[in-house]
N, C-alpha and C positions, 0 to 999 in steps of 0.2 A: 504494500500500500504506500509506504513512504516513497519508494522508488517511482511509482506512477505520478504522485503529486509533483515531485521534482521535475520529471520529464515533461509533464503537462505545462508547468510554469515556464520551462525552458523554451517552449515553442510558441512564444507570443508572435503573432504575425508581423513580418517585417514591415508591411505597409502601415500598420498601426504605430509602430515605433517611429517610422519616418515622419508621419503626420505630427505626432507629438513633438518630435525634435524641431520640425519646421515651425510649429506654433511657439515653442519656447524661444527659438532664435529670432523670430519675427513677431513678437508679442503684439505689436500694434495692429497687425493684420488679422488676427484671430478674433472671432466674434466674442468669445467669452472674456476677452480683455477690453473690448471697446463698447460693451453693452452698459457701461455705467451711465447713469443719468447726469446731465450737465448740472454743475453747481457754480455758484458765484457768491462773492462776498466783497463788501467794502473793506479795503485794507486800512486806509487812513485818509485824513483830510488835512488841508492846510489851515492855518489861522486866517482870519479876515485879511484880505489883501488891501494894500494901500496904493492908490493910483493918483497921488497928488502931483499935479502939473509942476514941472520944473524940478521935481525931486529925482534923486538917483534911483529910487524905487521903481519908477515908471519904466526905466530902461531894463529892469531885471526880468520883465515879462515878454514872452514871444507874441502874445495876443493882447490886443487893446481891450479896455473894459467895455467897448461897444460890441464885442463878439462873445458868443458862447460856443465852445468848441469841444470836440471829443477826439482825442488822439487814440489810435488803436494799434495793437501789434498782435498778430497771430503767428505762433511759432511753427505751424504746420503739423503739430503733434497733439493738438487738442487744448492748448493753453492760449487764451485770449486775454490780454491786459488792456485796460481802458483807463484813460485819464480824462475826467470831466473838468474842463478848464472854464473858470468864471461861472460857476454854479451859484445861483442866487439863494441866499438864506438870510434869516434874521441875524443881526449882529450878535445876539445872545441865543443861539439855537439850542442850547443844551446838547443832547446827543443827536448827532446826525446819523441817519440810517437809510437803508434802501431795501425795497422789495424787488427781487429779481425773478422774472417769470420767463420760462423757456417754453416756446411753442414751436412746432415745425416751421423752420425758416424764419423764426422771429425771436429776438431777445428784447425784453421790455424791462427797463429799470425805472422804478418810481421812487424818487428820493423824498425824504421827510425829515422834519426836525421835531425834537421832543417838546420844545417850548419856543415862544417868541417874546422874551422878556424885555427886550430893548425897543426903543422907538426909532429903529433904523434897520436897514438891510445892508448886506455886505456880499462880496464875491469870494468864493472859496474854490480850491482845486480838490477833487476827490479821486482816489486811486482804487480801481477794482481789479480783481483777478477772477476769471471764469475758467473752469476746467472741464474736461471731458466734452469739449465742443467738437462735434463731428464735422468733417469737411462739407461745405455746401455754401449756398447763397443765403444770406441773412439780412433781414431788415432789423437794424438796431435803433431803438428808440429810448430816449432818456427824458423824463418829465420831472421837473423840480417844482417845489411849492409856489414859486413866484414867477414862473415863466408866463410872459404876457400872451394872452389869447390872440392878440392882433399880429404878433410876430410869427415867423415860420417855426414849426416844431423842430426840435433837435433830433432828427431821424434821417437815416440814409440806408442804402442797400450796398452790401459789400460781399465779394466772393472770398470765402475763407477755404480755398481749396489747396493752398500752398502758403508758405511763409509770406506775409504781407504786412505792411505798416502804412499808416496814413493819418491824415487829420481832416475832419469835417467841421466846418464852422457855419454859424448862422448869425446874421446881424441882430442886435437887440437895440431897441429904441426907447425903452422905458427904464426908470430907476429900478434896481441899483446899477444896471449896465451902462446906460448912456450918461455917465457922470462927467 
């Protein structure tokens, strides 16, 4: 009996071993490695930005306060990093957070603040990391608490089929952007 069990174990089909080895070597192409659901989180945010005319602080920024932008970088292996530039929040927002929703071909980020304790609004930069993003074409949409209804939405379509980086900006004409 012992002899039979050892010999049965020894004759694992070669094709099965081959498939398992290929999957281990090329983990990203095997479905049991890529079936994870997309996830995203807000990593950090800046302090309130200062755009005082004539100040050296104004030259520290790549985008003027009259623009709201989203920088993106997709590594081609499922990781998408986003930087929301000039996001409008209250000057005393408490905790800044975001709900991130993934739908087929769509990534929706809805930003929020815990409180609005000050009588002023301010611009911040927010950094996000999204993982397990499958290659494809996506509409990315970001909605903040103070985005003017009369201005264009911060949303665009991008092909995430290979490593890609870029920036998408929209003009803003109301406070706190157009200061």
